N, C-alpha and C positions, 0 to 999 in steps of 0.2 A: 352330460358330461363325460369324463373317461375314469375308469379303472386303471388306477395304480401301481395297485402292490396287492397283496393279497389280503382279503380279509375274508372274517367270518363273523356269524350272528346267528342264536339264536343255541337250540339246546336239542339235545336226542332223546325229551322228554316227552309223556303221550301229550299229544294234542300241541304238538311244535314240531317247528324243526330247526335244520338247521342251513341255512347259504351261507356258502363257500362262496366267495366270487374272486375273477384272477384275470392279468388283462392277455390282452392276445388282441391276435390281430386281422383275424379274419372273417368278422362276423361277433353273431350271437353264438354259441358254445351250449347250450344247454342243458344235463343232466340229469334223468330226474329219479329218484329211487321212492319208495313212497308204501305202506305197510295198504292205503286205499289205490292203487291206481291203476286197476280195474275198474273200479266205479267211478275215479275223478279226479285221474290223468289228464286228460285234458281240461275240464276244469284249472288246475294247477300250472300245467302249461299255460293256458293263458292267461290269471292269470300274473305269472311271473314274467312273463313278456311285455304285457299293461304295462304293470309297473316299470321295465325296466324302458322303455318306451318312454312315458310318464317324466323320467329323470332328465330323458337323453343320450342314453348309455345307448354306443351302436355296436362297438364292440367289448367283447372279453368271454371267458370263463365260467358258467355260472351252473353251478352246484349246487343240488338238493333233494334233504333227504329227512321227507317229511312222515312223519310221527300222528296222519293224523289234525294237520290244524287248520286252523279254518281260513279262507278268505282275508282274513282280516287281520290276520302273524302271518300269512306270506307276508302281506304288504309289508310289512313292517318290520319280517325280516329281512327281505332284500332292499329294502332304503338303510336302512342300518347296517348292512352290511357294501353300498356301495357305498355309503358317505363317508364309513372309516376303510374305506380303500385310499379316498383323495382325503385325510387325514383333515377331514370338516371339524372346525372345532365345535361342542355340543351349540355354545351362543351363537353365532351364526345359523345353522340349520333350519329351514324352517319343517321340523317334524309333522307330517302327516298334510302339509297345508300342499307339499304340488301334491301328493296321495290321493283321489276324489273319489 
């Protein structure tokens, strides 16, 4: 899947994350800021990269502003932002089916 335009998913509320995706040409550029970066930064990074890999996203700029979101929330936000960037309709999306 290719990121075609800018898209956002999520909020800046507590226990959520805001994920922004933008087109890029040279692989994945990942920028993470989190209120729990010292404790969970590596896990957040791994979760986002794993989700992008399962969606077959090979290039794009991904910005994550985390406010203590669980892994399942991060996966959902990344998945939604990528689908929005590709103009996928809600009817044809395998929500949760791609991400295990």
